[in-house]
KENU-255989 format. One record per residue: x, y, z of N, C-alpha, C, O, CB in turn. Coordinates in steps of 0.05 Angstrom, whole numbers, plus 5000, padded with zeros to 4 digits. Glycine has a CB too. Example, Ala and Ser with C-alpha at 12.3 -4.5 7.8 and 13.67 -1.06 7.14 Angstrom:
526448865156524649105156526449345156528549345169522649115181/525749555142527349795143525850015157526850235161528249885114/
! end
This chain:
147717819002148717698974147517458967148017258981151717648973/145817438942144917198935146117108914147417268901142517198932/145916828905147516708883146016828857147216838836147516378883/143316898859142416958833142117278829140217418824139516798829/144617348832145117648830147717678808149217488803145917778864/147917908798149917998781152818008797154917908790148918268769/152318158821154718198841156117888846158617848846153418328872/154417698851155717438858156517298834158617168835154017248876/155417288817156117148789158417238775160017088763153917178768/158717518776160817648758163217748773165417788761159517858743/162717798798165017898819166017718839168217618838164118118835/163817678859164717508882166217208874168517118878162017458901/163917098859165116798854167516768837169216598844163116618840/167916908815170416918798172816978817174816838818170117138774/172617198832174517288848175317058870177716998873173517538860/173516948884174016708903175316458884177116328894171016608919/174616398864175216148848178216238841179916068843172916078819/178716448834181516488822183216478848185316338847181916778806/182616588868184516588894184816298901187016208907183316758922/182316138901182315878911184415698895185915548908179615758909/184315708868185715548851188515628845190115468835184415518828/189115868852191915958853193315878881195715858881191916268848/192015848900193215838924193915508930192715328918191115988945/196115468949197015208954194315038972192315148982200115238973/194914788973192614668987191914749017189714739029193014378986/194514829025193914839058192815139064192215209086197114769078/192615309044191215579048188415559037187015749043192715819034/187315359022184915379010182615409032180815569029184615138990/182715259050180815259068180415549082178215639089181515059087/182515659086182415949097181616149078180516359085185116029106/182016079056180916279033177516289034176116489032182016169000/176815979036174115949036172916099057171116259053173415679036/173716049080173116149105172616449105170316509112175116089123/174316639099174516869094172116979073170617169077177116889086/172216839052170216889033167616849043165716989036170616749010/167316639061164416569072163416799090161216899089164416279091/165616869107165017069128164417369111162717519119167817079152/165817409093165417679077162717609059161317809054168317769056/161717389048159717329038156917379058154817489050160217069030/157317279080155117309098155117629111153017749116155417069121/157317739116157417999127156318249106155618469113160418049136/156318159080155918359060153218549067153318799068155718209031/150818409070148418519074148118629100147318869102146418329069/148618509119148218589145151118519165151118329179145418429154/153218689164155718629180155118539205156218329213157618849182/153518659221153118579246152618289253153518199274151118709255/151418179239149917939241152417699238152417479251147317919215/154217759223156417579221157817519254159017309259158617729200/157317699271158317649295156017429314156717279332158917949310/153817469306151917259315152716979307152916809324149117319303/153416919280154216679271157016639282157316409290154016659242/159016769286161116769303161516649327163116479335161416959308/159616769339158716729367157616439368158516299386156316939376/156116349354154916089349157115879344157115669356152916089325/159015949328161215759321163015719345163715489350162815859297/163815949359165115899386163815779407165215659423165916099396/161415799409159915679434160115379421161215229437156315809439/159515279401159015009399162114859396162614619402156914949373/164215069384166314939383167214899414167714669420168315069366/167415079432168315009458166414779472167614589482168415259474/163814799473162314579484162614299475162414099490159714639480/163314299446163714039439166313919446166613669448163414029413/168414129452170914019464170713929489172113739496172914199465/168914029506168613969538166913689533167513489547166714249558/165013679516163713409516165513199506165312979518161313409500/167113229486169013019480170612909502170612669508170913119460/172113119516174013069537172512929563173712759577175413339545/170312989566168812889593167912599585167912409601166013099602/166912589557166112279551168512109550168311879558164612229521/170912209541173112039545174311929571175711739576174912169534/173212119586173912109616171811939632172011909656174012399628/169611829615167511679625165511889643163811799658168711429643/166012139640164012299658161612349641161012579634165312589669/160212149635157812169615155912359622155012519607156411919612/155112329651153212499663153612819658151912959648153212429692/155912909666157113179657156813229634155613429627159813219661/158013039611157613089583155113139574154613309557158612899568/153312989584150312999577149113269588147113369577148712739591/150213359607149013629616150213859599149114069594149513679649/152713799592153814029572152213989545151714199532157113989565/151513779538150013759512147413899515146614039496149613459504/146013879536143513999544143614319542142014479531142813899573/145914369556146714669559147314759528146714989521149514709582/148514609510148914699483146414719466146214889449150814519470/144414529471142114509454140514759467139614919451140414199456/140314789489138415029502139915299489138515469478138515029542/142615319492144115569480143115589453141915789447147415549482/143415429437142915469407139915519404139115679387143815209388/138115389419135215409412134515699423132715839411133215159426/135915799446135316069460136216259436134716439429137216109490/138416229425139316419403137216429381136416649373142216339391/136416209372134616219351131816339359130316469344134415949340/131316279384128716389395128716709396126816829388128216279426/130716819405131017099407130917239382129817449378133517169420/132117109364132217279339129717179320129017329303135117249323/128616979322126416919303123616879317121516879305127216659288/123816839344120816789354120116949378117916909389120416469361/121717139389121217289411118617459406116617469420123817459418/119117619380116717809381114017659375111817739383117118049360/114517409359112017269353110417159385108017139389112816999330/112617089401112017009430110517229446108517189459114716939445/111717459442110617709455107817769442106217869458112617959450/107017729419105017799404102817609416100717689425105617779373/103717349413101517159428101017229455098617239462102316859429/102517269470102017329500100117589496097817569505105217399519/100617779486098818009485096117969473094218119479099918209472/096117759455093217689446091717569461089317629462093017549425/092717359478091517189497091017299524089017239537092916969500/092617439531092117569558091717859558092117979578094317529576/091117969537090618249534092618459545092018659557088218299544/094918379540097218539558098618729531097918709507100118279576/100318899541101619089524104519079526105819279529100619359531/105418849524108918819524109718929497108818859475110318469527/111519099500112519229473114219029455115918879465114419499479/113819039433115218839416118418919413118919159411113818819387/120318759413123218819411124018919382125819089378125018559419/122518799361123618869330126318809328127918969319123419189320/127118569336129518459328129918359298128218219287130018239346/131818439287132118359259133018059257134517959274134218559244/132117929236132517659234135417599217135717659194129917539220/137517459232139817409214138717249192136717109194142317259229/140217269171139717109144140716799149143116779154141617269118/139416589147140316339149140416219178141215989182142816349136/139616379196139916289225139015979231140215819246138116489245/136715919218135415679220137415479209137815279223132715679206/138815509187140215309176143415299190144615089193140115369143/144415509197146815429207146815379238148815279248148715649200/144415449255144115319276143915059280144914939300142615399283/142214929255141614649256144214479249144714249257139414589236/145614619235148414489232150314489253151814299257149914609212/150414669266152014669291150714459313152014319328152114969304/148014459312147014299336147613979327148013809344143414379342/147513909298147813659293150813599294151413359296146413599269/153113779294155613739300156213629326157513409329156813949297/155113809350155413729373153913489384154913339400155113929386/151213449373150113189381151712939371151912729384147413179370/152812999348154212729335156612719349157712499349154912739303/157912949362160512869379159712749405161312579414162313119386/157312809420156412689443155712409436156212249454154112849456/154612289415154012029406156711879400156811639403152012029380/158712019391161211879382160911819353162111639342161711619397/159211989340159111899308161212049295162111959273156211969292/162112259305164512409293166312489314165512529337163712659277/169112529304171212649323171212869328170612989307173412639317/171513039349171313329353173313449340175613349341171413419380/172813689326174113819308176214009328175114199339172013959288/178413979331180414169347181014399336182014569351182714059352/180814459306181414669294179214829291177514769274182614619272/179015089309176215229304175815349278173515399270175815439323/178115409264177715529232176515289217175015359199180915629215/176815039221175714869203172714839211170914789194177214619203/172214859235169214819247167615119236165415119226169414789287/168815299239168115499227167415539199165615689190169715629233/169215379183168615339156166315169150164815239133170815239144/166014949163163614769160161214929163159514919144163514539182/160615109188158215229192157715439173155415459163158215319218/160115619166159315859150160015809118159415979101160916139162/161015609112161315549084159515649065157515519064161315289081/159615859050157916039035156115889016153915989013159616249019/156515679005154515528984152315438998150115448988155815278969/152615339023150215229036149315399064147815309081150914899044/150515659065149815799091147115909093145715859112151616019098/146416039077143716209079141116039068138916139071143916489060/141515789054138915649047139615369044138115229029137515759021/141715249057141914989054142914889031143415049014139814889058/143414609025142014379048143014389069145114519070142114089043/142114289091143514249122145014019116144213799110141314199151/147314099119149613939115150713819141151513949160151814119101/150713519140151813409166155013419166156313399145150813109170/156113459189158713489195160013219186162113219172159113559226/158712979194159712719185160012649156161512479147158112539195/158312809140158612789112160512919098160912879074156612839100/161913129113164213279101167013279119169013399112163213569095/166713159139168713159160171213079147173213199155168112969182/171612879127174112809115174612979092177013009085174112529108/172413119078173313299059174213599066175013759050171313309040/173813649091175013899100178013889097179214069085174313949129/179413669107182413629106183213499083185613509078183413489130/181613349067182913169048180613129025178912949024183712869064/180813319008179213298983180713358959182913458960176813478985/179613298935181013338910179313518891176813528890181513048898/180713658877178913818859179713738830182013788822179414148865/178013628815178513538790177213698767175213838773177613268788/178013698744176613778720174213678720172513848717177713728697/173313428723170913308720169013408739166813478732171113028722/169813418766168213518786167513828780165213918781169713478815/169313968775169114278768167014268748165014408752172014428755/167114128726165214158700162414048712160514188705166413958670/162113878725159813788734158613988754156214008755160213538744/160314128772159114318791158314588777156514738785161214378815/159814638758158714888739156514828725154814998724160714978718/156114578711153414528698150914498721148614558715153614258679/151614398745149514408768149314718777147014788783150314208795/150914868778150415128781148815298767147215458776152315218780/149215228740148015388721145115278715143315408706149815398695/145115068721141814928720140115028741137715078737141814588725/141615068768140115188789139615508782137515608787141715148815/141515628772141415928764139015958747137216118754144016028747/138715818726136715758704133815758722132215938722137315428687/133515518739131315488752130115708770127715748774131815298765/132115828781131716058804130916318786128816418792134816128825/132116408769131916668755129916628731128416818728134916768744/129716458716127916398694125216278703123216378693129316218674/125016088719122515988725121416098752119116168753122615708724/122916098771121816148798121216468799119116548808123916028823/123016638789122516928788120117018773118817198782124617068775/119416878750117516968730114716878744112717018745118116838700/114816598753112416538767111816648791109416618798112316318771/113516768806113116948830111617228820110217348836116117028843/111917278801110417538789107517448790105917578804111417618756/106617248777103517158776102517108806100617218816103216858757/104216908821103116858848102917088868101317068887104716648861/104517308864104617528884102017708874100517798891107717698884/101517738849099317878839096717758848095117908858099417888810/096117498846093917348850093417358881091117408891094417088839/095917298898095717268922094717518936093417488957098017178930/095317748926094818038936091818058931090818218947096618288918/090117948916087118018906085617918931086217748949086117858874/083218068928080717968951079917748939078717738918077818168956/080517538953079317248944076417248940075417148920079917018966/074917368961072317368961070717418932068717298923071817558981/072017638919071317748895072717618872072317718850071718038895/074417398874076117358853074917088838073316938849079317318863/075917078814075216878792076916628809079316648816076516978756/075416428814076616138823078616058810080615968821074915928822/078416068780080215998762083016168765085116048763078816038735/082916398769085316548778086716468800089216468799084716788784/085316388821086216278847088016048843090416048850083916208865/086615838831088315638823090615698808092715578813086915478810/090515848790093115898773095216038792097616008788092416098745/094016208815096116298831097416118849099816138855095316488845/095515918859096515718880098315508863100115378874093815548897/097815478837099615268822102515448818104715338819097915158788/102215688813105015828805106215878831108615898829104816108786/105315908857106615918878107915628886110215598893105016028898/106015428882107415138883110015088870112014978880105614938871/109715218841112115178822114115338832116415258833111715248791/113315598841115515798847117015668872119415628868114216108855/116015608893117215518913119015258913120515198931115415508929/118715108894120114878886122614978870124814888877118214688870/122315148849124415218834126215428853128615418852123215348806/124715598868126315758885128315628901130615698900124715888902/127415428915128815258933130615078924132915078932127215128947/129614888905131214728892133114848871135214728864129614548882/132415068862134615168846137015288861139315298853133515368828/136015388885138115478907140215238913142615258910136515568935/138815008921140614768925142014698906144414638910139414558932/140914678879142514598860145214788855147314698847140814578836/144615048862147315228862149115138880151415108874146915528868/148015068908149615028933150714788922153214778922148015008963/149714588913151414308911153314358885155514258884149214008905/152414508863154714568845157414718853159614678842153614718825/156814918876158815058884160414908895162814938892158415248897/159414708913160714478932162514348915164914328921158514238945/161514258891163214098873165514248862167714158861161813978851/165014458855167314658845169614658865171914608859166214968841/168914708886171214718909172014398921173614368939169814928937/170914188910171713938917170113808940170913608951174413968925/167613928947165813818968163613698951162813788930164714048991/162613458964160213328959158013338975157813178994160713088956/156113518969153713508986151413338981151313278957152613748988/149413238995147713078990145613218976145513458979146912949012/143713068957141613188945139813288967139713188989140312998925/138313488959136013588976133313578960131313628974136713898987/133013528936130313508923130113298904132013288889129513748911/128613158901128112938883125512898870124112708873128512718895/125013118854122513138836119813078860118212908855122612858806/119713198880117513178895114213178885112313058896117913358912/114213308866111613338849110513088837108113088831112113508825/112012868835111212618822110812398846111012158841113512538800/110412488871110312328893107312198892105412328885111012478919/107211978899104511788898103611798921101411698922104711488890/104611908948103511918972104712228987106412368977104511628987/103512279008105012439025107212389034109012549032104112479043/107512149045110112049057112312049035114612119042109711749068/111711979010113411958993114412258988116812308986112411818971/112412458986112812738981115412819001117412938992109812908988/115112759027116912849048119712699045121712769057115612799077/119612509029122312349026123912479000126212418994121712009020/122312678986123212798959123613108962124913238946120812738934/122313228985122213488986124113569010124113439031119213588989/125713799007127913859032128513629047127813599070126914059054/130213429030130813209041132313239064132013099084131913059025/134213429063136013459090134813529113135613449135138013659088/132313709112131013789134129613549149129513499173129113999127/128513419127126913179139128712969153127912849173125413029115/131212929142132912739160134012839182134912699199135112639147/133913089183135113209206133013169233133613109256135813529197/130513229223128413209245127912889250127012819271125313379236/128512719230128312459234130712339256130112189275128312329206/132912409250135112309266135812459294137312349311137512309248/134712719298135412849323132812909338133013019360137113129319/130612839328128312879344126612649343126112539364126913109338/125512539321123412329316124912079329124011999350122712279282/126811979320128311739332129011719360128711519373130611699319/130111979369130511969399128111969413128111879436132212199410/125912059404123612049415122311789417120411759432122212209404/123311599401122211319401121111219375120510979370119911289422/120911459355119911369326117311229325115311309336122011179313/117411019310114810889308115010639324113010489321114010829280/116910559340117110339351115910359379117110239396119610259350/113810479385112510579412109210479406108310399384113110969418/108010509425105210509424104210719405105510919400104210539450/101610679395100010849377100111139393101011339380096810719374/099411169415098611449426101611579429101811819429096811419459/103511439431106311559435107211599405108311819400108511349452/106811449390107611459362106511729349107911889336106411189347/103011769357101812009345103312259360103712469347098611999350/104012239388105512459397108112529384108512749374106012419423/109912339383112212379365111912519342113412709337113412159359/109712439324109212529298108212829301108912999284107212349284/106512889323105613129324107713359329107813569317103813119343/109513279350111813439356113813499334115013709335113013319376/114213299313116313309295115013499275116313669264117313019284/112113469271111013679247110913949257111614149244108013609236/109613949285109714229296112314389293112414629285109014229325/114714209301117314369299118014429274119014639268119514239311/117514219253117714309225116514559216117814729205116614119208/113514589223112214829216113815119228114415329216109014789228/114215039257115515289268118215329256118815569252115915269300/119915149249122715249240122415399213124315539205124714999235/120015379199119915559174119015839183119216009166117815449151/118215909208117716179212116016219234114816029244116616309190/115816499244114416539266111616659257111216899257116016709284/109916479250106916529242105416279245106416059240106416639213/102916319254101116099257100615949233099915719233098616199267/101016099207100515929179102615729180101915509171100916119149/104915749188107215559188106515299205106815069197110015699200/105415379230104515159248102314999236102314749237103615269275/100215189224098015029212099014799188098214569185096015249199/100814949172102014789150103214539162102314319154104414959134/105114549182106214289193104714169207105613949212108314299207/102314209217100514009236098613919210097513699211098314189267/098314059188096613909165098113679155096713479148095914089140/100613659154102013419144101813239167101313009163105013459135/102013319192101813099216098812939208098712689208101513279251/096713119203093712979196094512819176094512579181091013179186/095212879156095312779132097112519132096312329119096112989114/099512489144101412259150099812069168099911829167104312349164/098212229188097011989208094911819192094511589198095612109236/093311979170091311809155092911619139092111389137089211989137/095311679126096411489111097611259126097511039117098311599093/098811299150099811099165097610939180098210709187101711199183/095411029186093310859203090910799188089410619197092511019228/090310919167087610879152087810829127086110679118085811089152/089910929109089810899080092810769078094510879064089311209061/093410559092096110429089096710369061095010359044096310169105/099210319055100210279025098809999017098209968993103910249022/098109789036097009569024094409609014093509429000097109349040/092909829021090209909014090410058990088310128981088810069036/092510118976093110308953094010168933095510288917094810528959/093509878931094709698911093309718883094209678860094709408921/090809778890088909818863089710078846090110288857085509858873/090010028820090810208802089510468804090710678802090510098776/086710438808085010658804085610828837085511078839081510538796/085910678855086610808883088810918884089111128898086610648905/090910808869093610908870093611198855095011368865095710678856/091911278828091511448817090211658833090911898832090611378797/088211568848086511798862088211908889088112138897083111668872/089711718899091211788921093712008914094612178928092311518935/094611948886096712088878095712398870097212598868098111918855/093212398866091612678857091312798884091913038887088412628840/090312648903089912738927092412828939092213038952088612568941/094312728938097112818945097713098939098013288954099312648931/097713088913098313368896096513578904097413808908098013338864/094213518907092113718914093013848946093214078952088913558914/093213648960093913698989096213888990096214099004094613439004/098313818976100713948977100114258964101414458971103013778960/098414268949097914528935096014668956096514898962096314498903/094414568966093014688986094814779013094314989025090914498993/096614649019098514709036100114949028100515119045100114489039/100914969007102515219001101015419002102215629006103815238977/098315418999096315639001096415789029096516029033093515518997/096315599046096515679075099515779082099915979095095715429093/101615619073103915699072104515969066105816099082105015559059/103616069045104116309033102016569041102216799032104016239005/100216469058098616689069099116839091100516739109096516619073/098017109093098717239117098217139145099717159164097617469115/095517009143094516889167092516629159091616579136092917129184/092116469184090716239176087816299161087016189141090216069203/086616509174083916549158084016649131082216589115082216749171/086116819123086216879099087116639081086416639057087817099097/088416469089089116199075086716009075086215879054091516059091/085415989092082615839093080615979073079115849058081215829124/080616239075078716359054079616329026077916269010078216649058/082316379015083416318993082715998986081915938963086416398995/083015839001082315528993079315488988078415358969083315329018/077815599005074715599001074215768972072915658954073115759029/075115988968074916118942075515988917074416028895076316318942/077515798923078615658899076415398890076415268869082015528907/074815368912072815128912070115258903068115118901072414978942/070115508898067215668891065315708914062915708913065415498868/067115738938065415818964063516078962061216098971067515888987/065016258950063416518947062016568923062016798916065016728950/061016408910059316378884060016548863058216638848056516428888/062616608858063916738834064516498813065616288817066716898842/063516588791064016358768066716348761068216538767062516418740/067716138749070616068739070516088713069915898700071815808746/071316348702071116398676074016498663075516618678069016598672/074616448639076716538626076616848616075816938595077116358606/077616958637077217278635079717428625081517288616076417398663/080117678626082317808610084917768626087017758614081818138606/084817738650087317678671088617468665091117438662086617648700/086317248661087716988656088816948624090716808618085616738664/087317078606089017118581091317238583093217158570087717258563/091517448600094017598602096617388614098817388602093417858623/096117248635097417088647098716898629101116868628096016988665/096816758612097416548592099016638574100916488569095316448578/098816888561099916998543102917098549104817048534098217188536/103117238573105617318583107417138598109917168596105017508598/106116938615107316758634106916458626107916288639106216808663/105416398604104316098602106915938593107015698599101716068579/108616048581111315888576112315808601113015568604113616048561/112615958619114115908645112215718663113315548677114816188660/109615748663108115568677108315278663108615088678105215668679/108015228637108415038623111014878630111014638636108215118599/113215038629116114928633116414848657117614638662118315098628/115215018680115414938706113814648712114914488727114415188724/111414588701110214348702111714128692111513908703108014368691/113214168669114413938651117113898669117713668676115114038615/118414068675120814038687120813928711122913828719122014228689/118013928728118113838752118013558750117913438771116113948767/118013408729118013128727120913078712121913258699115313008711/122212788716124412718707124412698681124812458674125112508718/124112848662124012858632126812778624127012598606123213158621/128912898636131712858622132212568629133112438610134213068633/131812458650132612168657131412028642132611838632132212068683/128112058633127111868619127711868590127411658578124611868623/128612078577129312128551132011978545132511848525129512428546/133712038569136111898569136211608568137711478553137311978591/134511508583133711158582132911118555133610918543131111028603/131411268545129711188516131911218494131711078474126711418508/133811378495135711428469137511238471139011248490137111708465/137711058455139510808451141310878427143410758425137810518446/140611048410142811108388144911268396144811478408141711248365/147511128387150211288395150311538380151711718390152911108389/149211578359149711838340148012038354148612268356148911788306/145511928363143712178374144912228400144812468407140412128377/145912058414146812088443149412268440149812448457147511798458/151212228422153312408417152912678410154512848418154812318398/150812758394149612988385148713128409149413358414147412938365/147212978424145913098448147913178473147513368488143712888458/149913028473152213118492153513318479154613478495154412898500/153813378456155413638445153413828446154414048444156613628415/150613828449149114058454148214128478146814328481147314048441/149113968496148814038526150114328536148914508547150213788543/152814318527154114528536152914798526152815008539156914498529/152114758505150915018489148515078502147915318504150414968457/146814898512144414908524144915068552143415258558143314628528/146714998565147415128593148215388589147515558605149614988608/149615438570150515728563148315908557148316138565152315738540/146215778540143915938535142415988563141816208571142015788514/142015828572140315808599141816068616140616258626140515458617/144216038618145616238636145116538621144216718634149116158639/145516568600145816848585142616928586142017148594147216828547/140516748580137916848586137116918614135717118618136116648577/138116778637137816858661139117118666138017308678138716658678/141717128657142917418662141817648651142317868661145517438654/140217598627139017798616136517908635136018148637138317698588/135217728648133017768666134217998689133018198696132017458679/136417918697137418108719138618308714138818488730138918028735/139818318685140418608673138318788671138819028675141318608647/135918718664133418858660132018898687129719008688131618678640/133218828708131918868737129418708743127818788760131019178742/129118458730126918348733126718248767128418218784126918118712/124018218768123518118803125217878810125517708793120318018811/126217858833128317718838128217638869130217668883130817868830/125517538878125317488908127217258913128617158895122217418919/127217188939128116908949126216838976126316968997131816928958/124716648973123016548996124916479021124716599042121216288986/126416299017128016169040129716399057130516359080130115949027/130016599043131416809055130516909087131917019105131117039035/128016849088126416879112126716689132126116749155123916889106/127616419127128116219144130616159155130915969170127516029134/
! end
């Protein structure tokens, strides 16, 4: 079940909200837990047992770690932590990377080991990372161990952020699980945020996906380079609105039920550097790798060779986290190279000149766009060929042909809106409007605008429009 579906919007969510707000406070967490398990089990019931196994594993090992640390048996507690990390990574490896590893071995050593064809549980990367962060924080003493297994189960399985994040830290909602307040203002803000994300996903991401899917399926060697640029731009916008829209819906749903989740996107396509891009894109994932991998390895407070190794490991893992394909690894390592260039060769103090700032911002945006081409390709060779074809490598002239006219006529409004709203237009206008009367008119029109967005998005779903979700695979 996905948020951008009629089943979720008109049946599941209203029913959960009715039960939740009619129930007494002491029962609300359990209603959310049951709803979350049903939400996850709806598509593939057997996978809910994988998640429940993960919850029980981390619950009991965290209890042991907490007890032994209190008894000053830190070596034993550390060994239990290692066991927990190995178990979680092992589960993730079996479901997500085992067949990829077998294929790699077969390819390099010319063996014929049969693939296991194990299906991928939805959202396993997200709930595994949440569980890991909880146990590590218990070991570090950053949070108290949760003795109620149902509360820990709610933290890991809570349906708003279960299948696509943001990756929520237990420390950020530890108190909210047992002590939160649902207010009318919070509910209204959550509803607005959900509707905004719903519109971004259904209206923009889904329509942009039609163009990107069609163009990426073409033979790039014989394709018009201008079409390929349109395809890459549409995919860059699609993945942004697909994922940030889902994050908006998750944050909005959290607010409706009294939870405050951290932001996951902050207009990444206005970034002036690659470093800034990763401070604005999938913020929760970047912070997770920073706090649980990069800093424990020594961060930047080490010599240059060790720092480069730390960065290499973090970005290799970031690529691998996204999926079992060499394209994801290449995509991650591409950012390792770009960030190395920024940190050691084109440092911020060298980008003070206005012209250099503009050129570096353009370089950043182009690098991100080319990176998404590799990310979205079936293989590294295909991705490189697409990038070379964009640059005219195969001698095809960039002309405005019939397909480009069709894309412009049928999807131009979505491409233009995607580019426009990837910038903080609303914030800029809000700062510029000082007239009280105009501000009141805008405030009155906003609810109408949200209602229009929702109805427009629902009309696409009713008509059976293309409704993929990229991060379902991660």
